[in-house]
C-alpha positions as CSV (number, residue, x, y, z in Angstrom):
1,X,-12.7,-7.3,-14.4
2,X,-10.2,-5.3,-16.4
3,X,-10.8,-1.5,-16.9
4,X,-8.7,0.9,-19.0
5,X,-7.4,4.5,-18.7
6,X,-5.9,6.8,-21.4
7,X,-2.3,6.8,-20.3
8,X,0.6,9.3,-20.5
9,X,4.0,9.0,-18.9
10,X,6.8,11.5,-18.5
11,X,9.5,10.7,-19.6
12,X,7.8,8.7,-22.4
13,X,10.9,6.6,-23.0
14,X,10.6,5.1,-19.5
15,X,6.9,4.2,-19.8
16,X,6.2,0.7,-18.5
17,X,3.5,0.1,-21.2
18,X,3.4,0.5,-24.9
19,X,0.3,2.1,-26.5
20,X,-2.1,4.9,-25.5
21,X,-3.9,3.0,-22.7
22,X,-3.1,1.2,-19.5
23,X,-5.3,-1.4,-17.8
24,X,-5.9,-2.4,-14.2
25,X,-8.1,-5.1,-12.7
26,X,-10.8,-3.8,-10.5
27,X,-9.7,-6.5,-7.9
28,X,-6.2,-5.0,-8.0
29,X,-7.6,-1.5,-7.2
30,X,-9.8,-2.9,-4.5
31,X,-6.9,-4.8,-2.9
32,X,-4.7,-1.7,-3.1
33,X,-7.6,0.1,-1.4
34,X,-7.8,-2.4,1.4
35,X,-4.1,-2.0,2.1
36,X,-4.3,1.8,1.7
37,X,-7.2,2.2,4.1
38,X,-5.7,-0.1,6.7
39,X,-2.2,1.6,6.6
40,X,-3.4,5.2,6.6
41,X,-4.1,6.7,10.1
42,X,-7.8,7.1,10.7
43,X,-11.0,5.1,10.5
44,X,-10.6,1.9,8.5
45,X,-13.9,1.8,6.7
46,X,-14.6,-0.3,3.6
47,X,-14.5,2.4,0.9
48,X,-12.7,0.0,-1.5
49,X,-15.7,-2.4,-1.5
50,X,-18.1,-0.1,-3.3
51,X,-15.9,0.6,-6.3
52,X,-17.3,-2.0,-8.7
53,X,-20.9,-0.9,-8.1
54,X,-20.0,2.7,-9.1
55,X,-18.6,1.9,-12.5
56,X,-20.7,1.9,-15.7
57,X,-21.7,-1.6,-16.5
58,X,-19.8,-1.8,-19.9
59,X,-17.9,-5.0,-19.3
60,X,-14.4,-6.2,-19.1
61,X,-11.7,-4.3,-21.0
62,X,-13.7,-1.1,-21.3
63,X,-12.8,2.3,-20.0
64,X,-12.8,3.1,-16.3
65,X,-16.0,5.2,-16.3
66,X,-18.2,6.0,-13.3
67,X,-22.0,5.9,-13.8
68,X,-22.2,9.4,-12.5
69,X,-19.8,12.0,-11.1
70,X,-18.7,11.3,-7.5
71,X,-21.2,13.6,-5.8
72,X,-22.6,17.0,-6.6
73,X,-21.1,19.2,-3.9
74,X,-17.5,20.2,-4.4
75,X,-16.2,18.9,-1.1
76,X,-17.7,15.5,-1.8
77,X,-16.1,15.4,-5.2
78,X,-12.7,16.4,-3.8
79,X,-12.9,13.9,-0.9
80,X,-13.9,10.9,-3.1
81,X,-11.6,11.9,-5.9
82,X,-8.7,11.9,-3.6
83,X,-9.6,8.6,-2.0
84,X,-10.2,6.7,-5.2
85,X,-7.2,8.4,-6.7
86,X,-5.0,6.8,-4.0
87,X,-6.5,3.4,-4.7
88,X,-5.9,3.6,-8.4
89,X,-2.4,5.1,-8.0
90,X,-1.3,2.4,-5.6
91,X,-2.6,-0.4,-7.8
92,X,-0.7,1.2,-10.7
93,X,2.5,1.6,-8.6
94,X,2.3,-2.1,-7.5
95,X,1.6,-3.5,-11.0
96,X,3.6,-1.3,-13.4
97,X,6.4,0.1,-11.2
98,X,6.8,-3.1,-9.2
99,X,6.5,-1.3,-5.8
100,X,5.2,-3.4,-2.9
101,X,6.5,-1.9,0.4
102,X,4.8,1.4,1.3
103,X,5.5,3.7,4.3
104,X,2.9,6.5,4.8
105,X,3.9,10.0,5.6
106,X,2.3,12.2,8.3
107,X,2.8,15.9,9.1
108,X,6.2,15.2,10.8
109,X,9.4,13.5,9.4
110,X,9.6,9.7,9.5
111,X,12.6,8.0,11.1
112,X,13.7,4.8,9.3
113,X,16.8,4.0,11.4
114,X,17.7,6.0,14.5
115,X,21.1,4.6,15.0
116,X,22.2,5.2,11.4
117,X,20.3,8.5,11.2
118,X,18.2,7.4,8.2
119,X,15.5,10.1,8.0
120,X,12.7,11.3,5.8
121,X,13.0,15.1,6.0
122,X,10.9,18.0,4.9
123,X,12.3,20.3,2.2
124,X,9.5,22.7,1.7
125,X,6.3,23.8,3.5
126,X,3.0,22.3,2.5
127,X,1.3,18.9,2.4
128,X,3.7,15.9,2.2
129,X,3.5,13.3,-0.5
130,X,1.6,10.1,0.2
131,X,4.3,7.4,0.3
132,X,7.9,6.4,0.4
133,X,8.0,3.0,-1.2
134,X,10.3,0.4,-2.7
135,X,10.3,-2.9,-4.6
136,X,10.2,-6.4,-3.1
137,X,13.9,-6.9,-3.9
138,X,14.7,-3.8,-1.7
139,X,15.5,-1.5,-4.7
140,X,13.7,1.4,-6.5
141,X,13.4,3.8,-3.6
142,X,10.4,6.0,-4.6
143,X,8.6,9.0,-3.2
144,X,5.0,9.1,-4.7
145,X,2.0,11.3,-4.6
146,X,-1.5,10.5,-5.9
147,X,-4.1,12.9,-7.1
148,X,-7.7,12.4,-8.4
149,X,-9.7,15.1,-10.2
150,X,-12.8,15.8,-12.3
151,X,-11.2,18.7,-14.3
152,X,-12.8,18.8,-17.8
153,X,-9.5,20.0,-19.3
154,X,-7.7,16.8,-18.1
155,X,-5.3,15.8,-15.4
156,X,-2.6,18.3,-16.2
157,X,-3.2,20.7,-13.3
158,X,-3.6,17.8,-10.8
159,X,-0.4,16.3,-12.0
160,X,1.5,19.5,-11.6
161,X,0.2,19.8,-8.0
162,X,1.2,16.2,-7.3
163,X,4.7,16.8,-8.7
164,X,5.2,19.8,-6.5
165,X,4.1,17.7,-3.5
166,X,6.4,14.8,-4.4
167,X,9.4,17.2,-4.2
168,X,8.7,18.3,-0.6
169,X,10.8,15.6,1.1
170,X,14.2,13.9,0.9
171,X,15.5,10.7,2.2
172,X,18.8,11.2,4.0
173,X,21.4,8.9,5.5
174,X,23.8,10.5,8.0
175,X,22.8,13.9,6.5
176,X,23.5,12.7,2.9
177,X,20.7,12.8,0.3
178,X,19.8,9.4,-1.0
179,X,19.0,8.8,-4.7
180,X,15.2,8.4,-5.1
181,X,12.6,8.3,-7.9
182,X,9.9,10.9,-7.5
183,X,6.5,9.9,-8.9
184,X,3.3,11.9,-9.3
185,X,0.2,10.2,-10.5
186,X,-3.0,12.0,-11.5
187,X,-6.3,10.3,-12.4
188,X,-9.0,12.3,-14.2
189,X,-12.3,10.5,-13.8
190,X,-14.8,9.9,-16.5
191,X,-18.6,9.6,-16.1
192,X,-21.3,8.1,-18.3
193,X,-23.7,10.9,-17.3
194,X,-23.1,14.6,-16.5
195,X,-19.3,14.4,-16.5
196,X,-16.2,14.1,-18.7
197,X,-16.5,11.2,-21.1
198,X,-13.0,9.7,-20.7
199,X,-10.8,8.6,-17.8
200,X,-7.1,9.5,-17.8
201,X,-4.1,8.3,-15.8
202,X,-1.0,10.5,-16.1
203,X,2.4,9.9,-14.5
204,X,5.6,11.8,-14.1
205,X,8.6,10.0,-12.6
206,X,12.2,11.4,-13.1
207,X,15.0,10.0,-10.9
208,X,16.5,12.5,-8.4
209,X,20.2,11.6,-8.0
210,X,21.7,11.7,-4.5
211,X,25.0,11.2,-2.9
212,X,26.8,7.8,-2.5
213,X,26.1,6.0,0.8
214,X,27.5,2.8,2.1
215,X,25.9,-0.5,1.7
216,X,24.8,-0.9,5.3
217,X,23.1,2.5,5.3
218,X,21.3,1.6,2.1
219,X,20.1,-1.7,3.6
220,X,18.9,0.2,6.7
221,X,16.7,2.5,4.5
222,X,14.7,-0.5,3.2
223,X,14.5,-2.4,6.5
224,X,13.1,0.8,8.0
225,X,10.5,1.0,5.3
226,X,9.5,-2.6,5.7
227,X,9.1,-2.2,9.5
228,X,6.8,0.8,9.0
229,X,4.9,-1.0,6.2
230,X,4.2,-4.1,8.4
231,X,3.4,-2.0,11.5
232,X,0.9,0.2,9.7
233,X,-0.9,-2.9,8.2
234,X,-1.2,-5.0,11.3
235,X,-2.0,-2.2,13.8
236,X,-5.7,-1.9,12.9
237,X,-6.0,-5.7,12.6
238,X,-5.7,-6.2,16.3
239,X,-1.9,-6.2,16.7
240,X,-1.2,-2.7,18.0
241,X,1.5,-3.8,20.5
242,X,3.5,-5.6,17.9
243,X,3.1,-2.7,15.5
244,X,4.4,-0.3,18.2
245,X,7.4,-2.6,18.8
246,X,8.3,-2.5,15.0
247,X,8.1,1.3,15.0
248,X,10.4,1.5,18.0
249,X,12.9,-0.6,16.2
250,X,13.0,2.0,13.5
251,X,13.2,4.9,15.9
252,X,15.8,3.5,18.4
253,X,19.0,5.5,18.5
254,X,21.1,3.4,20.9
255,X,22.5,-0.2,20.4
256,X,21.5,-1.2,23.9
257,X,17.9,0.0,23.3
258,X,17.8,-1.8,20.0
259,X,18.7,-5.1,21.6
260,X,15.9,-4.5,24.2
261,X,13.4,-3.6,21.5
262,X,14.3,-6.7,19.4
263,X,13.7,-8.9,22.4
264,X,10.4,-7.2,23.1
265,X,9.2,-7.5,19.5
266,X,10.1,-11.2,19.4
267,X,8.1,-11.9,22.5
268,X,5.1,-10.1,21.1
269,X,5.4,-11.9,17.7
270,X,5.6,-15.3,19.5
271,X,2.4,-14.4,21.4
272,X,0.5,-13.3,18.2
273,X,-2.2,-15.7,16.9
274,X,-1.1,-17.5,13.8
275,X,-3.7,-18.0,11.1
276,X,-3.7,-20.4,8.2
277,X,-5.9,-21.3,5.2
278,X,-8.3,-24.2,6.0
279,X,-7.3,-27.0,3.6
280,X,-4.4,-27.4,1.2
281,X,-2.4,-24.2,0.7
282,X,1.2,-23.1,0.1
283,X,0.8,-20.0,2.2
284,X,2.8,-19.9,5.4
285,X,1.3,-18.9,8.8
286,X,0.0,-15.4,8.8
287,X,-0.5,-12.6,11.3
288,X,-3.5,-10.4,10.5
289,X,-7.2,-10.2,10.7
290,X,-10.6,-10.3,9.0
291,X,-11.8,-7.2,7.2
292,X,-15.3,-6.6,5.9
293,X,-17.2,-3.7,4.2
294,X,-17.6,-2.2,7.7
295,X,-13.9,-2.4,8.4
296,X,-11.7,-4.8,10.5
297,X,-13.2,-7.2,12.9
298,X,-11.0,-6.6,16.0
299,X,-13.5,-7.1,18.9
300,X,-14.6,-10.6,18.1
301,X,-13.3,-13.9,16.8
302,X,-14.9,-15.0,13.6
303,X,-14.9,-18.7,13.2
304,X,-15.5,-20.7,10.0
305,X,-19.3,-20.5,10.4
306,X,-19.2,-16.7,11.1
307,X,-17.0,-16.3,8.0
308,X,-19.6,-18.1,5.8
309,X,-22.4,-15.9,7.3
310,X,-20.4,-12.7,6.6
311,X,-20.0,-13.8,3.0
312,X,-23.6,-14.8,2.6
313,X,-24.7,-11.3,3.8
314,X,-22.5,-9.8,1.1
315,X,-20.2,-8.1,3.6
316,X,-17.3,-9.3,1.4
317,X,-15.0,-10.7,4.2
318,X,-11.4,-11.1,3.4
319,X,-8.5,-12.1,5.6
320,X,-5.6,-9.6,5.4
321,X,-2.3,-10.8,6.8
322,X,1.5,-10.9,6.5
323,X,3.7,-14.0,6.7
324,X,5.0,-14.5,10.2
325,X,8.4,-15.5,8.9
326,X,8.8,-12.2,7.2
327,X,7.8,-10.3,10.3
328,X,10.5,-12.3,12.2
329,X,13.1,-11.3,9.6
330,X,12.1,-7.7,9.7
331,X,12.5,-7.7,13.5
332,X,16.0,-9.1,13.2
333,X,16.9,-6.7,10.4
334,X,18.8,-9.2,8.3
335,X,18.6,-7.8,4.8
336,X,19.6,-10.9,2.9
337,X,16.9,-13.0,4.8
338,X,14.3,-10.4,4.1
339,X,15.1,-10.2,0.4
340,X,15.1,-13.9,0.1
341,X,11.7,-14.2,1.7
342,X,10.3,-11.4,-0.4
343,X,11.5,-12.6,-3.8
344,X,10.5,-16.2,-3.2
345,X,7.1,-16.5,-5.0
346,X,4.2,-18.5,-3.6
347,X,1.1,-19.1,-5.6
348,X,-2.4,-19.9,-4.4
349,X,-5.6,-20.4,-6.4
350,X,-7.7,-17.9,-4.5
351,X,-5.5,-15.7,-2.4
352,X,-3.9,-12.6,-3.8
353,X,-0.3,-11.7,-2.8
354,X,1.2,-8.2,-2.6
355,X,4.8,-9.3,-3.1
356,X,5.6,-7.9,0.3
357,X,4.7,-11.0,2.3
358,X,1.1,-9.9,2.5
359,X,-2.0,-11.7,1.4
360,X,-5.7,-10.8,0.7
361,X,-7.7,-14.0,1.0
362,X,-11.4,-13.8,0.1
363,X,-13.6,-15.8,2.6
364,X,-16.8,-17.8,2.1
365,X,-17.8,-20.5,-0.4
366,X,-15.7,-23.0,1.5
367,X,-12.7,-20.7,1.9
368,X,-11.9,-20.2,5.6
369,X,-9.2,-19.0,7.9
370,X,-8.4,-21.1,11.0
371,X,-5.7,-21.0,13.7
372,X,-4.8,-20.3,17.3
373,X,-2.2,-18.6,19.4
């Protein structure tokens, strides 16, 4: 179901849409929410799965308006605004800015390639932005921050706070600042009752020019991002050891250690269960797991019958996975192979791709995941 926001973009000449509104599918926001909750450290609960039920039942193509404000207490509004703001912002970044690979930032700097000294470094004190991201063709390096608010005056103040946060890091290669796009996205929620009447989505995204770096260092930036993206997604899905091996590949500073880590990661990938769609499908073998409203199912194997039961109980089971061949290419660090696999499009009638080798596959009603080690 499509929902719309009143849209503003700075600079206006770079806006990805014409006209005063921007639309997003609720399913796009929910898929972005699944990936966001899984990849963010902490409990992976199914907050994305309640979104549709919270919206005013005004039908497809109508404004993104909640039935009521997100809670009464300020701390509840702040928490839920921030959470749903990340979901909407990520869906917007994926659809309109063509970003698909996301590395999440914690309180410390993030190392993308230890041998080549590719670092994400802090510039100023304060909370870091949400993501460093790029497109599927390994371009458009972007630092992004999402904000959600209920401010009656609009999203302006939240956008300013987001823009300040987006400037708190640099990406550097051997000490040289890399060219990046900085993006802040602020969503001001609307509510049918007892709240602002309109929903706004505002974006600011000037490019921050850096210094020239050589082609191999530039490739290393994107391979490092991809390794973190994959690791953060598969970790809560029951593949913690493989995720750890991918992170070690990004951190390793010595060539001898890198060779050891590549061999270890390859062994772990070969041991990972490979899942496939039951029946005709163009999707390659996947590494991942089943996720429901309650979060990932990591302690039990859900066979075809179990998957039907989960769907019948309205637990909205989906399989979330990444193509095994892409993980293999990320381990090897061959940029051309990675780019070729990412830009090769595969279509499926039911499954939803993220253009980063990942899939969200709704289960039930005859749609099942099968496979073995």
